[in-house]
N, C-alpha and C positions, 0 to 999 in steps of 0.2 A: 504493500500500500504506500509506504512512505518513500519519498525521494531522499530523505536524510536518514542517517543511522538511528536505530532504536534498539531494543532487546527486551502464570496467567493469573492469574486471578485466583478466585476461590478454589479450595481443594475440592476435587470431584468426590462426592460421597456416594458410594454404591448404595447405601441405604436410602438416601434421598432420591436418587434416580429410580431405584427400584420401586419406592412408594409412589413416585410420580407416574410410573408406568401402570400401577394398579388404579390410581385415582383418575388419571387423565381421561380414559374413555367415558367416564361419567360426566365430564364437564362439557359445556357447550357455550361457545362464545356468541354474543349477540350478533344477529345478522346472518348466521349460518344454519339456522334451524331447518331450512328447506333442503339441505344437501342430503343426498342419499348415502347408502352404506357401502357402495362399491364404486371404483373409478369408472368413468365413462369410456376410457381408453386403456390399453395395456401399457406396461412399462416400455416395451419396445416401440410402440407407436409414439409414445411421449418423447422417447429419445430421438426418433426420426424427425419429429416436429422441430426439435432443437437443431438437429443437423441441417435440415432444409432451411431453417431460418438463417443460420449462419452462412449458408451458401448464398442466399439472396443478399445478405448484408455485404459479403465480400464482393459480389458482382455489382454492387450499387443498385440493386433492384428490390430494395426493401419494400414490402407491401404495407407496413404499419397497420396491422390488423387490430381490430377491437379497440379503437381509439375514438369512436364516435360518441356523440351525445346519447344515442340509443344504448350503447354499451355501458355508459356511466349509469344511466337510469336502470338498466337491467340488473347490473351487479349490486346496485343499491337496494333494489326491491327484492331480489331473489338470492342474494348472497354470492360469495366468491366460490368459484369452481376451478382452481388452478390444476394443471396436470403434472406439475413437478415442484418439488421443494429443492431450492438451491442455496447452498452455503458458499458465499463468495467473499472476496476481500472487499474492503471499503474503498479501495483505491478509485479515485475519480476517473481514471483511464479505463476502467472496466465497467462500461455501461450495459449491465446484464440484459435488460429488456431490448435494447437496441441491437446488441451483437447477435441475439437470437431472433430478432424481428418479431417480437411478441408485444401484446398490448395489455390493457387493463384486465385484471382477473385471471391472467394466463399463468403467471409464475409466482410462486410463494418464495420470496427472496429473503435470506438472512445474511446480512452483511456485517463483517467484523474484520479488523486488521489481521492479516495473515491467514484468513479463512480457517481459523482454528475451530475446534469443536469442544467446547467446555460446557458447563452446566446450562448457561443461558441458551446457547445455540442448540444443544441437544434437546432441551425442553421444547424449544420452538419447532424443531424438526419433528418431534413426537406429535405436536399439534398438527403439523402439516400432513402427516401420514395418518394419524389416529382420528382426526376430525374432518380434515378436508379431503382425506382419502387419495392423496397424490400417490400414484403407483411408482414414481421414480424419485430418487434423491440424487442430486448432483453436487459434488464438492468441486468447486471451480477455483483453481489457483491461477496465477498469472506470472509472466516473465517480468524480470526486474522488480520483484517484490521486495520492498524495503525491510519488511519485518523479518523475512527469511534471511536476507542478506546480513542484517544486523546480528542475528543469532549466530550465523555461521562465522562471522568475523569477531564476535564477542564485543561488539561496540557497547560503550557505556550509555545507559539510558536512565531516566529518573521517573518519579511519580509512580503511577500504577502500571506502567508499560512492562516492567519485568514480569509481573504476575499475569499480564495479558498474553505474552508470547512464549512463556516457558513450555507450552505444549509443543513448540517447534523444536525443542532441544533434541529429542530422540531422532527426528528426521535429519537434522543437521549432522548428528553423530554418525548415522548410518552412511551418509554420503562421504564423510571424512574417512570412515573405515574402508571405503573403496579405493583410497589412495588418490582421490581427485584433488585438484588444486585450481585456483583462479576462477575464471568464468565457468569452467566445466563443473566445478564444485557447487557453485551457486545454482546453476541450471538443474543439476541433479537433486539438490536439496529442495528446490521448489516442487519437483515432482514427488519426492519422498514426503514432503509436507502434506500434499493432497492425500497420499496413502495413509499418513498418520492420522489425519482428521477422520477419514473413513473408519480406521481402526478404533479411534476414540469413540466415535458414534456408536459402533456396534458393541464395543467392550463395556461401555458405561450406560447403555440403555437396553434393558431387558425387552422393552416393547419393540424397538427397531430391530434388534437381533432376532426376535421371534418372527416378526413380519418378513424379514429377509429369508429366514430359514423355511418359512411356509410358502415362499414364492409369491407373497402378496406385495412385496416392495423390492425394487431393484436399486442397488446403490452403485453409482459409477463416479469416476473421477476424470477431470480434464484440466488442461492448462490453456489459458487464453494468452495469445501472443500479442502484446500491445504494439509490437512493431508493425504488424500487417493485418491484424484483425482475425487471424485464423484461430480455430479451436483444435487443440491436440487432445484426442481422446486416449486416455491411458489404459494400459492392459490390466484388467482386474486380477489377473493371476499374479501380478507382481506386488500386490499389496501385502503388508505383514499380516500374519495370522492374528485374528482377534482373540478375545478373552477365552481361556480354556481353564479346566479345573487344575491342570498342571501349572499353568501360568499363575493361577490364583494362589496356589501354595507357595510358589516362588516369590510372588509379590508380598505375601504375608511375612515371609522370612526376611525380605529386604526391609520391609516396614519396621520390623523388630530391630534390625541393625541400625536403621536411621534413628529410631527413638533412643537407643542406647548411646549413639554418637552425640545426639543433641543434648542429652542429659550430662554426658561426660564433658562436653564443651562448656555447659553452664557451670559445672562444678569447678573446672579449671579456671574459669573467669572469676567465680566467687572466691576461690582460694588465692587469686592473684598469682597463679603459677604461670608466669609470662611465657616461658618456653613451651609448656604443654598447651597453653591457650592458642599460641600462634600456629602450632602443628595442625590444628583443625582447619586451617585455611589453605586453599590451593596456592602453591607458590607461583605457578604459571598462569592460572586462569582466574584467580580472584580479582574482582575490581569493585570499586565503590565510587559513586558519582561525586563524593565529597573531596576526593583526593586525586591528584593527577596520575599517581602510580602507587603500586603496592608498597614500595619502600617508604614513601611519605606517610601512608596510612599506618604502617607498622611502627614507625617512629612515634607517631601520635599515640597509638595504643599502648606502647611500652611506657611512655611518659605518664599517661593517665593511670595505668595500673599501679605504677610505683608511687604516684602522688596522692591517690584517692583515699588511701587508708582502708579500713575494714568495709566490705560491701556484702550485700546479700542478693543473690539472683535465684529466683524461683520460677519454674516453668509449670504451667498447667494446660490441660486440654490440648495435648500434642497430637496433631493430625499429620498424616503422611500420605502423599500421592506418589506412587512409583511410576515414573514416566517411561522407563525401560530399565533393564538390568544394571545400567551404568549411570542413570540420572534419576533424581528424586527431588521432591519439594516437601518441606516440613513447615507447617504453620502452627503457632502456639501463642498462648498468652504469657507474656514475660513481666514479672514484677521485679523491679530493681530498686535497691535502697542502699544509700550510703549516708555518711554523717550529714552532708549538706544537700542531698538531692534524693528524690524518689519519684518513680513513675510506674505506670502499669499500661502496657501497650500490647497490641497484636503484632507479632513479628513473623516474617517468612524467610526461610533459608533455602537456597537452591544448592544441592550437593551433587557431586559426581564421584565415581569410584576411581581411585588412582592407586595402583600397586596394592590392591586388596583393602584399602582403607577409604572411608568416605570423607571427602574434603569439601569445604564450603567454597562456592564460587561467587555467590551473590548473597547479600544480606540487606533486607529492607523492612521498614516499619509500615 
């Protein structure tokens, strides 16, 4: 999405998503009560409509369907009947309805930086399939995606952006593991990120996974080329395997490791064991927006730990999201108290496994 460097957000809770899958079919949004219980067209027909629309767009022969006053009146009176749910990037160079030559009420579009699939996007996609009965889900990435580029390069970002794009980390790592560099690495990571979002959708939504398994919903991925307007349709066989019972056991084990690491980190901090405390941070990959480099950050931390006197650090409600076997996110409530200062805040750590140990790469409140 972004032209400038950046680098998700709330922890995906399997319980919350599972409960939403149970409750969602009972909900009905205003204006959609007239919609039936089955899609009007098949997933393959929906996919062909998208491909045909892009062909017209590329040829300069867009028909601009369903943009009349009559269409506006019809969708207002009779509800929306889209034939596809699309998760795309927010980038202004990716005009979804235009590049597929569709109009009002045709596409159920979810836009977010980096076309990631986290709680909000997954819940919205569940609505698209469970209530609007779209037979097709498309995850649409695009070339020159700033979000993916920033994660691959490890660019420094602030605010809520690290929590937004941390879903991209596994995709970036898979591309790096292929030995790619330069532009080839970015291009591959953009494709891998589409696959990652599909995997996240199906791994964290019982409803979507069930619908795909039953053949009621088809999930596909594509990359829009902003250079010439073409859509590259990705091979579904190349996407990572979604959630399985074996993966669940492995994730539980990793989550346990992360919790132990985070508690040990807090203990080293509270005891003002400078050497041990610094060992929890990645030497090569840790960064913070408050300092120009790790060395400057380290000097500041050493001075603070030596000067502060006795401190107390207590962590509660530790949550862990395992992004892949080598990357994870932990969010918790941190209570800090010293002689002259105290606070209580919600903190997030991004960790990666290095030589058998979990190391902190990002730290944010």
